[in-house]
N, C-alpha and C positions, 0 to 999 in steps of 0.2 A: 202083528195085529191079527186077531182071529177073523177069518173070512166067513161071512154069513150071507148067503144069497137069499134075498127076500124080494117079493114083488112090491110094487108101489113106491119106487124111489121118487122123491120130489126133485132132486138135483143129481146129475151125473157129471162129475168134474174130470177133466183130462189135463194132466200135466204132460204136455205133448213133447215128443222127442223125435229124432230122425228115424230110427229103426223100430222103436216101440214107445208106447205111452204108458202112463200110470193112470188108471181109472178108479175113481172113488165115488160111490153112490151113497147118498144119505136120504133119509125119509124126512117128512115134514117136521118131525120133532128134533132133527139133527143127529139121529142115531146112524152110525155107519153100517151100511148093509154089505158092502164089499169094497175091498181096496186091493187091486192086483194089477199086474203088468199085462198090457194088451199090445200085440204086435201091430205095427202100422200097416195093416192090410185090411181091405174091405170086409172080408168074412169075419175077422177077429173083432173089428170095431162093431159090426152088426150084431155079433153075439153079446157084446157088452150092452149095447142099446136094448136088445130084447130082454136081457136079464134085469135091467133097470126098470123096464116096464114102459108102456105107452104113456106119452105125455110128460115124461121126465125132462126137465130143462137141462140141456147140455151146456156146460160152461167150459171154455178153453182159455188158456193163458196166452195163446198165439193163434190168431185167426187166419194168417197167411202162411205160405211156405209149408213148414212141417205140420201145421195144424189144419191145412186146407182139406185133407181127406176126411178128417173127423167132422168138419163142418158140412162137407158134401154128403156124407153118409147120414148124418143127423137130419139134414134137410130131406133126404130121400125117405127116411123113416117117419117123417112128420113131426119130429121133435123141435120145439123152440130152441134157438141157439143164442147164447150170450157170450160176451167177452169180458174177462176181468183183466184190466190193464196191468202190465208188469209191475209198475210202481205201487199200485194199490195192493197187489198180492204181496209184495215185499213188506209193506207197512203192516199188512194184516198178519203176516207170519211173526212179526215182532211182538204181537199181542198174545201169541200162544206160548205156553210154558215148555218150549223146546229150545235146545241149543244146537242140535244137529240140523243139517240140511240134506234131506234125502228126497227122492221122487215120491215116496209114499207119504211123507209129511207134507210136501208141497201140494199133492193132489187133495189131501184131506183139508188143508188150509183153504184151497179154492172152494171145495164143496161146502165147508162150514161157513165161510164168508158169504157165499151165495145164499145159504139158508138163513143166516142171521142178519146179514146186511145187504139185502137185495138191491138197494139203491146204488151200490158200488159197481153194479154190472152195466155193461153197455150192450144194447141190442145189436146183433149182427144182421144187418139188412141183407135181403136177398139181392143177388147181383145178376143182371142179365149178361149173356155172352158178350154183347157189344160193350157193356160197361167194364167187364173183366178185361177185354182186349185193350180198351182205352187206358185202364189202370196200369196194365203191363207196359204199354208204350210209354206212359208218363214216368214209370219207375226206371225204365231203360234210359230215357232222356236225362233224368236226374243223375244216373250213373255216369253217362257220357260227360255231363257238365262237371261233375265232381272229378272225373279223371282228367279233364282238360285243365281244371283249376290246379290240381296237383302237378301236372306237367309244366304249366306256366310258372308256378311258384319255384319249382326246381330249376327251370331254365333261368329265371331271374337270379337265383342263388349262384349258379355256375357263372353267369356273366358278371355278376357283382364281384365275385372273388377274383375274376380275371382282370376286369377293368371297369370301375364304377362309372366312368365317363361314357363308355360305350353302352353299358347297361341302361343308363338314363336316356339314351337316344333311341332305344328299342321300344316299340309298342307291340306287345304280344297279342293285342286284340286286333291288329292289322293282319289281314289275310296275306297280303303280298310280302310283308316283312317275315312272317312265319315261313312262307315259301322260300324266301332268300336264305334264311338261316338253315332250313331243312336241306336245301340243295348245296349251299356253298360252305356252311359252317359258320364259325366265328369270324372276328376281324381279319385274322391271317388268311383264312380261306377266301374271304371276300376280296381282299387285295390281290391274292394270287390268281383269282379268276379274271380280274381285270374289269375296267369300267364297262366295256361293251357287253360282256356276258352278264355282269351284275344288272345292268339296265334291262337286258333281254329277259332275265328271270323275273325281275320285278314287274315288268309290263305284261309278261305272259300270265302271271298270277292274277292280274286285274286289279284296278284301283290304285295303282302307283302313279302319282303325279310326279313330274320331273323335279320339281322343287323339293318334294319330300324325299324322293329317292336320292337326290344329290346330298341332302343332309345326312342320311344314313351312310352313304359312301364316304363322306368326309369324316364322320365319326369313326368308321371302320379303319380308314387309312391312317388317321391320327393315332388310333390305338395300336395298330400293327407297326407303326413307325416310332413308337415311344421308347423303344429300347428294351422293353420287358421281354423275357424269354417266352417262346411259344410252348405251351404245355401240350404234350402228345394227346392227352385225353380230352382237352378242351373242345376242339373242333368236332370230335366224335360225339361227345355228350350234347353239344349244341344241336347238331344235326338230328340226333335221336329224339331229343325232347321237343324240338320244334316240329318235327314230323308227327310225333304223337299228339301234340296240342292241335295241330292243323287237322289231323284225322278225327279227333274227338269233336272239334268244332263242326266239321262237315257232318258227322253222325248226329250231333244234336240238332243241326238245321234240318237234316232229313227226317228225323223223328218229329220235329215240330210240324213239318209239312204233313206227315201222316196223321198226327193228332188233329190238326186243323181240318183235314179232309174227313176224318172220322166224325168230327163234331159238326160238320156242315149240316144245317137244317135242324140242329138241336135247339129246342126252344129256349132253354136256360142259357146256353152258350151265346146264342144270337142276342138275347136280351141283355146279357152282361156286357157285351161289346158296346152298348149304348151308354154305359156309365163312364163319366170322365176319368181318364187315367187308366182304365182297364183295357188292355190290349189282348191279342190272341193268347199270349203266354199266360197272363194272369187269369183270364177267363177259363182257359183249359185247366189250369191248376185248381181253380174253384170247383169246376164241374167234376174233376176226377178225385179230389181230396175231400169234398164236402157232400154229405148226404143231408140235405137241408131238413128232411123229414125227421131226423134224429134230434133236432134242436127245437125247443118250445119257444124260444125267443132269440132276438139278436144278441142279448146278453150272454146266453149260453154259447152261441157261436163265437162271440168275442173271447170268452174264457177258453174255448177250445183253441182259438188262434193265438192266444197269448196277448191279446190287446186289452183285456179287462184289467183294471188296477187291482193290486193285491192289498187288501185292507187288513190292518192289525189293530186289535183292540183288546185291552185287558184292564178291567177296573177303571181307575182314573189315571193310572201311571203310563198307559200306553194307548195311543189313538193316532194311527198314522195310515197313510196310503202311499204305496210305492209302485213303480212299474213292475208288471209280472215278468219273470224270467223263464216261465214255462210255456206250455202250448206247443202247437205244431210249428216248429221253427221255419220250415220251408214256406208254409203258407204265410206265416207272420212276416217274413222278410219280403215276400212278394207284395203283400198288401201295403206295407210301409213304404218301400222304395219305389213302387209304382206311382206313389203320390208325388214323387219329385216332378213329374211332368205337369202337375197342377199348380206349381209355384209360379206366380205372376199371371195366372189366368183370371178371367172375370166371372167364372162360374161360382156357385155357392161354396165349393170346396177351396178354390183359390182365395176367395175372400175370407174364409174361415182360417186358412193358414196365415193370412196377413193379420187377422185379429189376434191369433195366438202369439205371433211374433211381437205384436204391439203390447201384449201383456207381459213380455219379458221371457217367453219361452225360447230356448235354443232351437236351432234348425231341426235336429233329429227328434226332439220331443214334440215340436209342432207337427212334424210329419206323422208321428204316431197318433197324435190327437186327430189329425185329418183322417187317417186310416180308420180310426175307431168310429168317427162320424159317418164316413162313407160306408162302413160295414153295415150300418142300419139299412141303408138303401140297398146294398147288395143282398142282404138277407131277404128283404121284401121282394126283390126282383126274382131271386131264385125260388122263393116260396110261391109266388103268383105267376111267374113267367111273363111279367109285364115290362116292356122296355122303359128305360129311364126318361123322364121329362123334367127339365129344369123348372124349379119353382113349384 
């Protein structure tokens, strides 16, 4: 593609990469002014911004990580910044008469989509240092939780292969049980350590009641005495996976405390804690994941969270509504499953759950309906900073 540098670009699109980006500038009529590679360095990005001209809207396909420097330099130059979500960009590329996928094509697709369909863009809100720190802590917490989940699932798989009866007796959410498995290993390691040491480890970890620890000891002793051979790798894997799950749990708890401390005194966070069923974890996720100024109504926020129904209509042959499978999955799960604590309560949301069940809804569907109803309140509270009041 011939490169022609002209002033007065309306849009400057970046198909961002780790070491370099592809920058494509188009004017108001959609004509390409230039399309070239730009190193992921401040000086090179600044030159592309200057060549595009003051006031050009910068559009990126990734606003974090590898795209963060582009966003920062565009902000410093006074350019407005927008984000074209990856799924929107992929669908837009399918409308272009090209079969290849190259950085040059992707950059032009972003630029032409921004010029021709500006409603597909998402404004990139400015972020204060405090908000950026909070977002990074929340992302690290999600990483720790995901790592813990993988370790626990693998631990269960190892125990299940060795002895299903012992696996069913283990509760990986219990801190003291993870401590026992991390220090002593599987059933053979527990029996070899003896009852006294087993109880010492369980009680030192905290939270182990004698009746509960006796049940785990009995299950381990029965498994080790069942006549099955002891696998050499079993105890080693159990120790490693239990230790990893325990460490990830401690890291997630530490990050939760840091997030709560960072949000202390935050108006929206404090107001959200007054909503029934919203605890520190859900409130922190809402504050870090949702910029309420970007949504014109609670309906838009519901669509973002994946709580809005997906309507399908075509002539007279198709007219249906089904649950959405999209949206921000992390936020969606938090909003839905935090409603579990509302079941059986006498507040408006608990009564709404009862009415949904009375109409024949299953439990999970009723929880989602309650989450959608509660989201209207959450949106208003985040928008106005006003605590919740029943009725």
